[in-house]
C-alpha positions as CSV (number, residue, x, y, z in Angstrom):
1,M,0.0,0.0,0.0
2,K,1.2,3.5,-0.8
3,G,0.0,6.7,0.9
4,K,0.2,8.4,4.3
5,F,-1.0,6.7,7.4
6,D,-0.7,7.2,11.1
7,F,-0.1,3.6,12.2
8,S,-0.5,0.1,10.9
9,G,-0.9,-3.4,12.3
10,Y,-2.6,-6.8,11.8
11,A,-6.3,-6.5,12.1
12,T,-6.5,-10.3,12.3
13,K,-4.2,-13.3,11.7
14,V,-4.9,-16.7,10.3
15,G,-4.2,-20.0,12.0
16,L,-4.7,-18.7,15.6
17,K,-7.1,-20.9,17.5
18,C,-9.5,-18.6,19.3
19,S,-10.8,-19.1,22.8
20,D,-14.1,-20.5,21.6
21,G,-12.3,-23.2,19.5
22,R,-12.7,-21.5,16.1
23,T,-9.8,-20.9,13.8
24,I,-9.6,-18.2,11.1
25,L,-8.6,-19.9,7.8
26,K,-6.3,-18.4,5.2
27,D,-8.1,-16.2,2.6
28,A,-11.2,-16.0,4.8
29,F,-11.2,-12.2,4.4
30,K,-9.3,-12.1,1.0
31,H,-12.2,-10.3,-0.6
32,N,-11.7,-7.4,1.8
33,D,-8.3,-6.6,0.2
34,G,-8.1,-2.8,-0.6
35,Q,-11.4,-1.9,1.1
36,T,-11.7,1.1,3.4
37,V,-13.6,0.6,6.7
38,P,-14.2,2.8,9.7
39,L,-11.7,3.0,12.5
40,V,-13.7,2.9,15.7
41,W,-13.0,3.1,19.5
42,Q,-13.9,-0.1,21.4
43,H,-16.5,-1.0,18.8
44,Q,-18.8,1.7,20.1
45,H,-21.2,3.5,17.6
46,N,-23.5,5.4,19.9
47,E,-21.7,8.7,19.3
48,P,-20.0,10.3,16.3
49,S,-16.9,10.9,18.4
50,N,-16.3,7.2,18.6
51,I,-15.4,7.2,14.9
52,L,-11.7,7.9,15.0
53,G,-10.8,7.7,11.3
54,H,-10.5,4.9,8.7
55,A,-8.5,1.8,7.9
56,V,-7.4,0.5,4.5
57,L,-7.2,-3.3,4.5
58,E,-4.5,-5.4,2.9
59,H,-4.8,-9.1,2.5
60,R,-1.7,-11.1,3.3
61,N,-1.0,-14.8,3.4
62,D,-0.9,-14.7,7.2
63,G,-3.8,-12.4,7.8
64,V,-5.3,-9.0,7.1
65,Y,-3.1,-6.0,7.7
66,A,-4.6,-2.5,8.3
67,Y,-3.2,0.9,7.4
68,C,-5.0,3.4,9.7
69,K,-5.4,7.2,9.4
70,F,-6.9,9.3,12.2
71,N,-9.4,12.1,11.6
72,S,-8.5,15.7,12.6
73,T,-11.1,15.6,15.4
74,E,-10.5,15.9,19.1
75,A,-11.2,12.2,19.6
76,G,-9.0,11.3,16.6
77,N,-6.1,13.4,17.8
78,N,-6.4,12.0,21.3
79,A,-6.3,8.4,20.0
80,K,-3.4,9.3,17.8
81,Q,-1.4,10.4,20.9
82,L,-2.3,7.3,22.8
83,V,-1.1,5.0,20.0
84,E,2.2,7.0,19.5
85,H,2.8,6.9,23.2
86,G,2.2,3.1,23.3
87,D,-0.7,3.3,25.7
88,I,-2.9,1.4,23.2
89,T,-1.4,-1.6,21.3
90,A,-4.2,-3.8,20.1
91,L,-6.7,-3.9,17.3
92,S,-9.7,-6.0,16.7
93,I,-12.3,-6.4,13.9
94,Y,-16.0,-6.6,13.7
95,A,-17.1,-9.1,11.0
96,N,-20.4,-10.6,9.9
97,E,-21.7,-13.0,7.2
98,L,-19.4,-15.5,8.8
99,K,-19.4,-19.0,7.2
100,E,-17.7,-21.8,9.0
101,K,-17.3,-25.6,9.0
102,A,-16.1,-27.7,11.8
103,K,-15.1,-24.6,13.8
104,Q,-13.0,-23.2,10.9
105,V,-14.0,-19.7,9.6
106,M,-13.9,-19.8,5.8
107,H,-15.5,-16.5,4.9
108,G,-16.6,-13.3,6.4
109,M,-17.0,-9.5,5.8
110,I,-14.9,-7.1,7.8
111,R,-17.2,-4.1,8.6
112,E,-14.9,-2.1,11.0
113,V,-11.5,-2.1,12.6
114,S,-11.4,-1.0,16.3
115,L,-8.8,0.2,18.7
116,V,-9.1,-1.7,21.9
117,L,-7.5,-1.4,25.3
118,S,-6.5,-5.1,25.3
119,G,-6.6,-7.9,22.8
120,A,-8.2,-10.1,25.5
121,N,-5.4,-12.6,25.3
122,P,-2.1,-12.9,23.5
123,G,-3.5,-15.3,21.0
124,A,-7.0,-14.8,19.7
125,L,-10.6,-14.4,21.0
126,I,-13.9,-14.4,19.3
127,D,-16.5,-12.6,21.3
128,N,-20.0,-13.1,20.0
129,L,-22.1,-12.8,23.1
130,C,-23.4,-9.3,22.3
131,F,-22.8,-7.3,19.2
132,A,-22.6,-3.6,18.4
133,H,-24.4,-2.7,15.2
134,A,-24.0,0.1,12.8
135,D,-27.0,2.0,14.1
136,G,-25.5,2.0,17.6
137,S,-28.0,-0.6,18.9
138,L,-27.0,-3.6,20.9
139,T,-28.4,-7.1,20.9
140,G,-28.0,-9.8,23.5
141,E,-28.9,-12.6,21.1
142,V,-26.1,-14.9,20.0
143,D,-25.7,-14.8,16.2
144,E,-23.1,-17.2,14.8
145,T,-22.8,-15.2,11.6
146,E,-21.2,-12.1,13.2
147,A,-18.5,-11.7,15.8
148,I,-15.9,-9.4,17.3
149,I,-12.5,-11.0,16.8
150,Y,-9.5,-10.0,18.9
151,T,-6.0,-10.9,18.0
152,G,-3.9,-9.3,20.8
153,L,-1.2,-8.2,18.3
154,T,0.8,-5.0,18.3
155,L,0.8,-1.9,16.2
156,S,3.4,0.0,14.1
157,H,3.1,3.7,13.2
158,G,4.9,5.9,10.8
159,E,4.8,8.5,8.1
160,E,4.2,6.4,5.0
161,A,3.5,2.8,4.1
162,K,5.9,0.8,2.0
163,E,5.1,-1.8,-0.6
164,E,7.5,-4.2,1.0
165,D,5.9,-4.1,4.4
166,S,5.4,-7.5,5.9
167,E,5.1,-9.1,9.2
168,E,8.8,-8.6,9.8
169,D,8.1,-4.8,9.8
170,D,6.4,-5.2,13.2
171,Q,9.8,-6.2,14.6
172,T,11.8,-3.4,13.1
173,E,12.7,0.0,14.4
174,G,13.9,2.7,12.0
175,K,13.6,6.2,10.7
176,G,10.0,7.4,10.7
177,T,8.7,4.1,12.1
178,A,8.5,2.9,15.6
179,T,7.3,-0.5,16.9
180,H,5.8,-1.3,20.3
181,S,6.4,-4.8,21.5
182,A,3.5,-6.3,23.3
183,T,4.0,-7.6,26.8
184,D,1.9,-10.4,28.3
185,P,-1.2,-8.6,29.7
186,T,-1.6,-8.8,33.5
187,I,-4.6,-10.5,35.0
188,K,-6.1,-7.1,35.8
189,E,-5.7,-6.0,32.2
190,I,-7.4,-9.1,30.9
191,F,-10.2,-8.6,33.4
192,D,-10.6,-4.9,32.5
193,G,-10.7,-5.8,28.8
194,M,-13.7,-8.0,29.2
195,T,-17.2,-6.9,28.2
196,D,-19.8,-6.3,30.9
197,Q,-21.5,-9.6,30.1
198,Q,-18.2,-11.5,30.5
199,K,-17.5,-9.8,33.8
200,T,-21.0,-10.8,35.0
201,V,-20.3,-14.4,34.2
202,V,-17.0,-14.2,36.2
203,Y,-18.8,-12.6,39.1
204,A,-21.5,-15.4,39.1
205,M,-18.8,-18.1,38.9
206,L,-16.8,-16.7,41.8
207,S,-20.0,-16.2,43.8
208,N,-20.9,-19.9,43.4
209,V,-17.4,-21.0,44.3
210,I,-17.0,-18.9,47.4
211,G,-20.4,-19.4,48.7
212,S,-23.1,-16.8,49.5
213,P,-22.9,-13.5,47.6
214,A,-22.7,-11.8,50.9
215,S,-19.2,-13.2,51.4
216,M,-17.9,-11.0,48.6
217,D,-17.0,-7.3,48.7
218,H,-19.8,-5.9,46.5
219,S,-19.1,-2.7,44.6
220,N,-22.2,-2.9,42.4
221,K,-25.6,-4.4,42.3
222,E,-27.5,-4.4,39.0
223,G,-31.2,-4.6,38.6
224,N,-31.1,-8.3,37.6
225,G,-30.0,-9.2,41.1
226,V,-26.5,-10.4,40.2
227,M,-24.0,-9.0,42.7
228,K,-20.6,-7.9,41.3
229,T,-17.2,-7.0,42.7
230,N,-13.8,-6.5,41.2
231,V,-11.7,-9.3,42.6
232,F,-8.6,-7.4,41.6
233,D,-9.4,-4.5,43.8
234,K,-6.5,-4.5,46.3
235,K,-8.8,-3.0,49.0
236,T,-10.5,-6.4,49.4
237,K,-9.9,-7.9,52.8
238,E,-9.7,-11.6,53.5
239,D,-11.1,-11.0,57.0
240,E,-14.3,-9.2,55.8
241,P,-17.4,-10.4,57.7
242,G,-19.4,-13.1,55.9
243,G,-16.7,-15.5,54.8
244,P,-13.5,-15.9,52.8
245,V,-12.7,-13.7,49.7
246,L,-10.5,-14.7,46.8
247,T,-7.9,-12.0,46.7
248,H,-5.9,-10.7,43.8
249,A,-2.7,-12.3,45.1
250,Q,-4.4,-15.6,45.6
251,F,-5.9,-15.6,42.1
252,Q,-2.4,-14.7,40.7
253,T,-1.0,-17.7,42.5
254,I,-3.6,-20.0,41.0
255,M,-2.8,-18.6,37.5
256,E,0.9,-19.1,38.0
257,T,0.3,-22.7,39.0
258,A,-1.9,-23.2,35.9
259,K,0.9,-21.9,33.6
260,K,3.3,-24.5,35.1
261,S,0.9,-27.5,35.1
262,G,-0.9,-26.6,31.9
263,S,-4.3,-27.2,33.6
264,L,-6.4,-24.5,35.2
265,K,-8.7,-27.1,36.7
266,E,-5.7,-28.8,38.5
267,A,-4.4,-25.5,39.7
268,V,-7.7,-24.4,41.2
269,L,-8.2,-27.7,42.8
270,S,-4.7,-27.7,44.3
271,H,-5.4,-24.4,46.0
272,A,-9.0,-24.9,46.9
273,A,-8.6,-26.1,50.4
274,E,-5.8,-23.5,51.1
275,Y,-8.0,-20.6,50.1
276,G,-11.2,-22.0,51.8
277,I,-13.2,-22.6,48.6
278,D,-16.0,-25.0,49.0
279,N,-17.9,-26.8,46.2
280,I,-15.1,-26.2,43.8
281,E,-16.5,-28.7,41.4
282,I,-19.2,-26.2,40.4
283,L,-16.5,-24.4,38.3
284,F,-16.0,-27.4,36.0
285,P,-18.7,-28.8,33.7
286,E,-19.9,-32.4,33.8
287,A,-18.8,-34.7,31.0
288,Q,-21.3,-34.9,28.2
289,N,-22.5,-38.0,26.3
290,V,-21.3,-38.2,22.7
291,R,-24.5,-39.9,21.7
292,T,-27.9,-39.6,23.5
293,T,-28.6,-43.3,23.9
294,P,-26.0,-45.9,25.1
295,D,-24.1,-47.8,22.4
296,I,-25.2,-51.4,22.1
297,V,-22.3,-53.9,22.3
298,G,-23.6,-56.9,20.4
299,R,-23.4,-59.2,17.4
300,D,-23.9,-58.2,13.8
301,Q,-27.6,-58.6,13.2
302,S,-27.8,-57.4,9.6
303,W,-28.8,-60.9,8.5
304,V,-31.8,-61.2,10.8
305,A,-34.3,-59.1,8.8
306,G,-33.5,-61.0,5.6
307,V,-33.9,-64.4,7.2
308,L,-37.2,-63.6,8.9
309,G,-38.5,-61.7,5.9
310,G,-37.6,-64.5,3.5
311,C,-39.6,-67.2,5.3
312,Q,-43.2,-68.1,4.3
313,K,-45.8,-67.0,6.9
314,T,-49.0,-68.9,7.7
315,P,-52.0,-67.7,9.9
316,F,-52.0,-71.1,11.8
317,S,-49.4,-72.5,14.1
318,R,-49.9,-76.3,13.6
319,I,-48.0,-76.9,10.4
320,R,-48.4,-80.2,8.6
321,S,-46.2,-81.1,5.6
322,Q,-47.0,-84.1,3.4
323,S,-44.6,-85.7,0.9
324,A,-45.1,-88.6,-1.6
325,D,-41.9,-90.4,-2.5
326,F,-41.8,-91.1,-6.2
327,T,-38.1,-92.0,-6.2
328,E,-38.6,-95.7,-5.4
329,D,-38.8,-98.3,-8.3
330,E,-42.3,-99.3,-7.1
331,A,-43.6,-95.9,-8.1
332,R,-42.2,-96.0,-11.6
333,A,-44.5,-96.5,-14.6
334,K,-44.4,-100.1,-16.0
335,G,-44.5,-101.7,-19.5
336,Y,-47.5,-104.0,-20.3
337,I,-47.4,-107.4,-21.9
338,T,-50.6,-108.6,-23.5
339,G,-52.6,-110.9,-21.3
340,E,-50.5,-110.2,-18.2
341,F,-51.8,-108.7,-14.9
342,K,-51.3,-105.0,-14.5
343,K,-49.7,-104.1,-11.1
344,E,-50.8,-101.1,-9.0
345,Q,-48.2,-98.4,-8.4
346,V,-46.9,-98.3,-4.9
347,F,-45.4,-95.1,-3.3
348,P,-45.1,-94.0,0.3
349,V,-46.8,-90.9,1.6
350,M,-45.2,-89.2,4.6
351,K,-46.3,-86.4,6.8
352,R,-44.9,-84.3,9.6
353,I,-46.7,-82.1,12.1
354,T,-44.9,-79.2,13.8
355,T,-46.6,-77.5,16.8
356,P,-45.9,-74.0,18.3
357,T,-43.8,-72.9,21.2
358,T,-43.6,-69.6,23.1
359,I,-40.5,-67.4,22.8
360,Y,-40.3,-64.3,25.0
361,K,-38.0,-61.7,26.5
362,K,-38.8,-59.9,29.8
363,Q,-37.4,-56.7,31.3
364,K,-38.1,-54.4,34.2
365,L,-37.3,-50.8,35.2
366,D,-37.6,-48.9,38.5
367,R,-40.0,-46.0,38.0
368,D,-37.6,-43.7,39.8
369,N,-35.0,-44.4,37.1
370,I,-37.5,-43.8,34.3
371,V,-38.4,-40.4,35.8
372,D,-34.7,-39.5,36.5
373,I,-33.4,-40.4,33.0
374,T,-34.3,-37.3,31.0
375,S,-31.7,-37.3,28.2
376,F,-33.6,-39.9,26.2
377,D,-36.7,-42.1,26.3
378,V,-35.4,-45.1,28.1
379,V,-38.6,-47.1,27.9
380,A,-38.7,-46.8,24.1
381,W,-35.0,-47.7,24.0
382,I,-35.6,-50.8,26.1
383,K,-38.6,-52.0,24.0
384,G,-36.6,-51.5,20.9
385,E,-33.8,-53.7,22.3
386,M,-36.2,-56.4,23.3
387,R,-37.7,-56.6,19.8
388,V,-34.2,-56.8,18.2
389,M,-33.1,-59.6,20.5
390,L,-36.3,-61.5,20.0
391,N,-35.9,-61.4,16.3
392,E,-32.3,-62.5,16.5
393,E,-33.3,-65.5,18.7
394,I,-36.0,-66.6,16.2
395,G,-33.6,-66.3,13.3
396,R,-30.9,-68.2,15.1
397,A,-33.4,-70.9,16.2
398,L,-34.6,-71.6,12.7
399,L,-31.1,-71.6,11.1
400,I,-29.0,-73.5,13.6
401,G,-30.9,-73.9,16.9
402,D,-30.6,-71.7,20.0
403,G,-27.4,-73.5,21.2
404,R,-28.6,-74.0,24.8
405,D,-28.5,-77.4,26.3
406,I,-31.7,-79.4,25.9
407,A,-32.0,-79.7,29.7
408,D,-31.9,-75.9,30.0
409,A,-35.3,-74.4,31.0
410,D,-34.7,-71.6,28.5
411,H,-34.0,-73.9,25.6
412,I,-36.2,-73.5,22.5
413,N,-37.7,-76.9,21.7
414,E,-36.3,-78.1,18.3
415,D,-39.4,-80.0,17.6
416,N,-41.3,-76.7,17.5
417,I,-38.8,-74.5,15.7
418,R,-36.9,-77.0,13.6
419,P,-33.4,-75.8,12.9
420,I,-32.4,-76.3,9.2
421,W,-28.9,-77.4,10.3
422,K,-30.1,-80.3,12.4
423,D,-33.3,-81.2,10.5
424,D,-33.9,-84.7,9.1
425,D,-31.9,-85.7,6.0
426,F,-35.2,-85.9,4.2
427,Y,-35.5,-82.2,4.4
428,S,-31.9,-81.1,4.9
429,H,-29.2,-82.9,2.9
430,K,-25.9,-83.1,4.7
431,L,-22.6,-82.6,2.8
432,Q,-19.8,-83.8,5.1
433,V,-16.2,-83.0,3.9
434,D,-12.8,-84.1,5.1
435,P,-11.1,-81.8,7.7
436,S,-8.0,-81.6,5.6
437,I,-9.9,-80.2,2.6
438,T,-8.5,-77.0,1.0
439,T,-10.6,-73.9,0.4
440,L,-10.5,-74.4,-3.3
441,E,-11.6,-78.0,-2.9
442,L,-14.4,-76.9,-0.6
443,I,-15.7,-74.6,-3.3
444,D,-15.7,-77.5,-5.8
445,E,-17.6,-79.7,-3.3
446,I,-20.3,-77.1,-2.7
447,V,-20.8,-76.7,-6.4
448,R,-21.1,-80.5,-6.8
449,A,-23.5,-80.7,-3.9
450,R,-25.8,-78.4,-5.7
451,K,-27.4,-81.4,-7.5
452,N,-28.8,-82.5,-4.1
453,Y,-30.7,-79.2,-3.7
454,K,-34.4,-79.7,-4.6
455,G,-35.8,-76.5,-3.1
456,T,-37.5,-73.6,-4.8
457,G,-35.4,-71.5,-7.2
458,S,-31.8,-70.5,-6.5
459,P,-30.6,-70.9,-2.8
460,T,-28.7,-68.5,-0.6
461,L,-25.5,-69.5,1.1
462,Y,-25.6,-68.7,4.8
463,T,-22.0,-68.9,6.2
464,T,-19.4,-67.1,8.4
465,V,-17.1,-64.2,7.7
466,D,-14.1,-66.5,7.9
467,V,-15.4,-68.9,5.3
468,V,-16.1,-66.1,2.9
469,T,-12.8,-64.4,3.5
470,D,-10.9,-67.7,2.8
471,M,-12.8,-68.1,-0.5
472,L,-12.1,-64.5,-1.6
473,L,-8.4,-65.0,-0.8
474,V,-7.9,-68.2,-2.9
475,R,-5.1,-67.6,-5.5
476,D,-3.9,-69.4,-8.6
477,T,-0.4,-70.6,-9.2
478,L,0.6,-67.1,-10.3
479,G,-0.6,-65.5,-7.1
480,R,-3.7,-63.9,-8.6
481,K,-7.1,-64.0,-6.7
482,I,-9.4,-66.5,-8.4
483,Y,-12.5,-64.7,-7.1
484,P,-11.6,-61.1,-6.5
485,T,-15.2,-59.9,-5.8
486,M,-18.2,-61.2,-4.0
487,A,-20.2,-61.2,-7.2
488,E,-17.7,-63.5,-8.9
489,L,-17.7,-65.9,-5.9
490,T,-21.5,-65.9,-5.8
491,S,-21.7,-66.8,-9.4
492,A,-19.0,-69.6,-9.0
493,L,-21.0,-71.2,-6.1
494,R,-24.2,-71.0,-8.2
495,V,-26.1,-69.2,-5.4
496,A,-28.4,-66.2,-5.5
497,N,-26.6,-64.5,-2.6
498,I,-24.0,-65.0,0.2
499,V,-25.0,-63.9,3.7
500,E,-22.6,-63.7,6.6
501,V,-24.1,-64.8,9.9
502,E,-22.1,-64.2,13.0
503,V,-24.0,-66.7,15.2
504,M,-22.9,-69.5,12.9
505,E,-19.3,-69.2,14.0
506,N,-17.7,-72.1,16.0
507,Q,-20.8,-74.2,15.8
508,T,-20.4,-78.0,16.3
509,R,-23.0,-80.8,16.4
510,T,-22.9,-84.5,17.4
511,D,-24.8,-87.1,15.4
512,G,-26.4,-90.3,16.8
513,E,-23.1,-92.1,16.6
514,D,-21.2,-89.5,18.6
515,N,-19.5,-88.1,15.5
516,E,-18.8,-84.4,15.7
517,F,-19.2,-82.0,12.7
518,D,-18.3,-78.3,12.4
519,L,-20.8,-76.2,10.5
520,I,-19.5,-74.4,7.4
521,G,-22.6,-73.2,5.7
522,I,-26.3,-73.8,4.7
523,L,-27.7,-73.6,1.2
524,V,-31.4,-72.8,1.4
525,N,-34.2,-70.7,-0.1
526,L,-36.1,-69.6,3.0
527,S,-39.3,-69.5,1.0
528,D,-39.3,-73.2,1.7
529,Y,-39.3,-72.6,5.5
530,T,-42.7,-71.8,7.1
531,L,-43.3,-69.8,10.2
532,G,-46.8,-70.2,11.6
533,A,-48.7,-68.3,14.3
534,D,-52.4,-68.4,15.3
535,K,-54.3,-65.2,15.8
536,G,-53.0,-63.7,19.1
537,G,-49.8,-65.6,18.8
538,Q,-48.0,-62.9,16.8
539,V,-45.3,-60.8,18.4
540,A,-46.9,-58.7,21.1
541,M,-45.6,-56.3,23.8
542,F,-47.2,-56.2,27.3
543,D,-46.6,-53.6,30.1
544,D,-47.4,-54.0,33.8
545,F,-46.7,-52.0,36.9
546,D,-45.9,-53.5,40.2
547,I,-47.1,-51.1,42.9
548,D,-45.4,-53.1,45.7
549,Y,-41.9,-52.6,44.2
550,N,-42.6,-49.4,42.2
551,Q,-41.4,-51.2,39.0
552,Y,-42.6,-51.2,35.4
553,K,-42.3,-54.7,33.8
554,Y,-42.2,-55.3,30.0
555,L,-42.8,-58.5,28.2
556,I,-42.5,-59.2,24.5
557,E,-43.4,-62.7,23.2
558,T,-44.7,-64.7,20.3
559,R,-46.1,-68.2,20.0
560,L,-45.1,-69.8,16.7
561,S,-43.8,-72.9,14.9
562,G,-41.3,-73.3,12.1
563,C,-40.0,-75.9,9.8
564,L,-38.9,-76.8,6.3
565,T,-41.8,-78.1,4.3
566,R,-40.1,-79.3,1.1
567,W,-38.0,-82.4,0.5
568,K,-34.3,-81.7,0.2
569,S,-34.9,-78.0,0.3
570,A,-31.6,-77.3,2.1
571,V,-28.0,-78.5,1.8
572,V,-25.9,-78.3,4.9
573,I,-22.1,-78.2,4.5
574,E,-20.2,-79.6,7.4
575,K,-16.6,-80.6,8.1
576,E,-15.6,-83.5,10.2
577,A,-14.3,-82.2,13.5
578,A,-10.5,-82.8,13.9
579,S,-9.8,-85.5,16.4
580,G,-8.4,-84.2,19.6
């Protein structure tokens, strides 16, 4: 910039993390380059005398630099003397139309530059509690699109700007230019630089910490009932009637400890007992939940909806399936010889009846806890969890059984919900492979076993993550993956889909001859599996209140049956368990 000016300095700098966590990004105010804005005293607009002059803005890579010229008014000349004498060393800006993302200010419009008594802190501060507008009015409403931004940086002043001015100029003393180095502001300076609202917050915090407001030396009482005092007033006495007072010296000691430890909280706590401060924890906020409701630690249940949704549903719970075996020779058509006796065809008809069982989940909550938990609807959350777990149990039971011992009172009877894995060979064909089989050989065996599948349409392979991973990692002799994608593996296995089921992991069954088999996968189209429930047996939720124990009790249950209803409608792939 060329031309005469009275002083210059950074109006704002980029990359400084402000006290509210926001950071001004590079080029956030680039569009203000070359603009002229008013130079104001302490962001006050209620009197013309508060307008001291103007500032020409210059965009730099590290911030916005301001070249300032005072008016030839009494206020302008007075401010000029204060700057030249070094009594005022800080600038701040008022900006609106702020746009930010993740606490990073990307855009804004600088409306004014202001001389301020203190930059609030040596780094940066954004004060958007209350804003001064161009018409001189004030608003107490927080508006995230406008703010007063303090940087706490120092000023340079001289006769004429030079084009080669840069941030190094602020560190140079020479002819016609003088630089005032900023010193760390004292605690009193920081306090005096606060707005009235910020001071009110400090008064309230100290009042809560020390105890009754009467224990403080009050120098002012506003109409809103908040008692205020300047804790840095050296006239304050520790032995004033009404209780202990936090003196300036004591507060300085706390701040010095904080500088050394790096934690204001630890510093205050370490001196709390010494200075007679009770209930010190009021100063520090409680931890906040990242999410409203508790995270559920559980198994992957993404398969459950597909399994239950794929089954056939009937409005009756007593399911009977009938099958006529036409595979025997007696059922075949026969040739006729003239004059010979014609024999009747003979084929067996088989039937199976499956009856219902009740599956339930029960929970209870103390009414006191329901009333006290206000951050989320704990009853709705509990009911949702109950439905999710009930669905998973039904899905597990129909695929592989619930896994509990048959003598366990909570065991789901496998004659009522017949697991595909353990069903009779007439319905569920068993492919049992050698434990030493390779993954590539296993894929071949599954493809060959496809001929034993007699169910509807194309089946889905239900298996574990480990089995799928091993198949995807199979490589040829050149080290290339044979099936690099799930789509290619699905096509090679001749199945409609592959579904990973976490509850199928590490499952072993024992047959009637005490032979053990590890489950690998199940080929089935679940439209051949029927779930039946009579009217009233569908999933239902019940609530009850126990007045004796002041508890709410919740029950979700269903009464249903389930089984395969088609011959050879599933193929189970098992591996002989390795001998111990």
